[in-house]
C-alpha positions, 0 to 999 in steps of 0.5 A: 662116117668119112674114112679119111677123117677116121684114118687121119684122126687115128694116125694122129692120136695113136702116135701122140699116145706113144709119145705121151707114154714115152715122157718118163724115159730118160735120154739114155732110154730114148737112145737105147739101141735095139735090133729093130727098125731105126734102132731107138725109140727116139730115132723111130719117132723122128723118122715118122714125124719128119717124114710127114712134112716131106710128103705134105709138101708134095701133096701141097704142090710145094718143093720138098727140098730144104725142109725136114724129112725122114733123113734130114732132121733138126738138131733138137730131137728132144721128146718135147720137140718131137711132140711139137713137130708131130702136132704141127706137121700132122695138122698141116698134113691132115689139112692138105689131105682133107682139102684134096678130098674135098676138091675131089683130087685124090686120084690126081697124079704128081711126080715125086722126088724119084720121078715116080708117078703117084696119086694124092690118095695113095700118098696119103694112105702111104703116110698113114700106113708108114706111121702104123708100121713104125708105131708097132716098132716103137711099141716093141721097143717101149715094151723092151724098155719096160714102160708099164701100161702101154696103150692099145693104139689100133684103129678098133680102139680109136673107133671104140673111143669115138663111138663111146665117148658120150653116154648113149641115151635111149630114144624110147623103149627097146623092143628087145627088152619089152615083154611080149603081149603074147 
């Protein structure tokens, strides 16, 4: 098992699940203000989603200026646009993260937009953990909006789904279930 693949898969899946359950919300509900995080579920998702390409640019050795970020977002922030942005930006982020892992460059240092030295590996984990924190805010807002049947999106659930998505076929008799010959 590769931990990076597990983290990236979970991060993508968990955000996608919350976007999916938000599909029934009206624009008024998506923009209803709360006293947490980025105040609305739409703003919280947008902050998460447009933060990913910003850091992906640094990881890929490209300038982050001119692209979207947590603060510079496109005009279209409809749920469909957020879902599309999540799918596209997360695929690019995961590709760069895996390439850096495969090239054994996770410990390499770069200088960010604040002239702060960071490692590639640390930045990858920062993006994943950043999303995790904001997902809890989104879940809280969705609960307060009365969205029914909110999913559990923690890593344990993701791992469970991965490990139990195919039926287990025993390879032979289980010694624990075989009567003793004693």
